[in-house]
N, C-alpha and C positions, 0 to 999 in steps of 0.2 A: 754685438759683442765688441768690446774695446780691448785694445792691447793692454797687457798688464805692465804698468810702469809705476815705480815708486820714486824714481829719480827722473829729472827732466833730461831730455835729449837735446844737446846743443844743435843749432841750425847753422849751416855754413855753405858757402858756394862750393860747387864741384871743383875739384882740382884735377888737372890733367885733361888729356884727350882720349876718347874711347871710340873705337870703330866696331860696330856690330855687323856681322855677316848677315846677308839677306836670309831670312827664314829662322834666325836665331830665336826671336821672340815666339814664333809659332811653334817651333820644336820644344821650347821651354814650356809653353802652355800644355802641349801634349804630354810631356813628362810629368808635370805637376797634377794634371787632371785625371791621370790613369787611376782606375779604381784601387782602393786600398782595403784594409780589413774592416773598417767601420762603414756600414751602409749609409750613414748620415754624412760621411766625409771625414777625412783626416788630413793632417798636414803632410806635405811631401817636400822633397829637396832635390836639387840638382846643382851642378857646378857649371860655370862657363869656362871653357878652356880656350887658350889662345897663346899669343906671343906679344912681348913688348918689342916694338919696332921703333927705334929712335925715341921720340917723346910720346908716342901713341901706344895705347894698349889695344890690340886687335883681338876681338873675341869671336871665335869661329864655330865652336862645337859645344853641344850640350852633353855633359857626362852625368849619368844617373847612378849614384852609389847605392849599395845595399844599405837599407836604413830601417830602423824601427819607427813605424808610422802609427801615431795615435791621434785622437781627435784634437788635442790641444798642444801637441809637441811632436817633433821629429828628431831622432837621434842617429847620427852616423858614428859608429865606433871606429877604433883605430884600424881594424882590418878593412872596413868599408872605405875609409878615406884612403888607405894605402893602395887598395885595388884601383880606386878612381885615379889616383895620382900616377900609378904605373900605366894605366890605360892612356892617360893624357901624354905621358912621356913617350909611349910607343908611337904616338902620332906626332912627335916632336913639338909638343905643346905643354903648357903648364896650367894648373888650376888657378885662375886669376880672379874669379868672382863666385859668390855663393848666391843662390836663389832659393827661397822657400816660400811655402804658402801659409796663410793664416785663415782661420774661420772668419766669417762675417766680412764686413766692409773695411776693417782696419788693415792698414799697410804700413804701420809703424813698428819699428823694432820694439820688442818687449825687453825688459831688463834681462831676462834669460837669453834672448838673442845676442845681447851685447857680450855675454860671457861665453857662449858656447860655439861661436864661430871658430872653426878649426884654423889655426895658424894665421891669424890676421896679420896683414903687413901694410905699411904706409901706402895709401892710395887704393887699397882693395875696395871693391864694391860689394855690398850686401843688398840684395833686392828682395823685398817682401811683396808677395802677390796676394791680393784679397780673395775671399770666397773660395778657398781651396783650389784656386787656379781654374775654376770652371768657366770663367768668362774669358773672352779674347784678351790677351795681354798687350798692353802698350805702356810706354814709359810714363804716360800721363796718368795711368790708373795704378801704378805700382808705387811702393815706397822705396825711394833710392837712398841708401846710406853709404857712407864712405869712412874708412878708417883714416883719421887725420890726427896727427900729433898724439898718437897712442890712445885714441878714444874713438868711439863711433859718433858720427854726426848725421843728422838728417839733412840731405842736400836740398837747397832752395830750388824750387821748381823753375825759377827764371834763369838758372844757370845750366840746366840740363840740355837744352837745345843747342847751346853754344859748345858744349863739351862732349856731346855724344852724337855721332852720325851713324846712319845705317847705309851700308854699301850694297847696291843692287847686284844680283847675280848676273844680270845681263843688261847691257846698255847698247842700243843701236845708235850709230852716228848718222 
């Protein structure tokens, strides 16, 4: 299955610096792969919450909103988004990125994805995970998109490693 696009998606380098807490990708995978209503699989969604610290966006927590999950789409209504935002705020965090799964091997934003991301802001990340999130998630296997200049772009793979780092939970000296 391929992503449904009628318009081309611009490609651009990642802007900014992003720090991912240890375990964030694994927790994201667990959230996306949990069983939904369709036994063959359905799309799922979560948000990455964190804080902007200086020039870096630090992403620490997976927030799973109430959502309508279907085989080829996932919808978060105002109430689900509001509850997710309130939960993040209760942890002194903000919702700073969206992650959702697609069926099959595609990890590209669809035209619909471009339109339905809730409250996009300059520099926001939108991550698409293939195969309904059933496989282990890595930045190399996801589609990374960023809101730049009031539009979504597909981030060039060569710029991801320089702009995104994962911070280990423990480091011995």
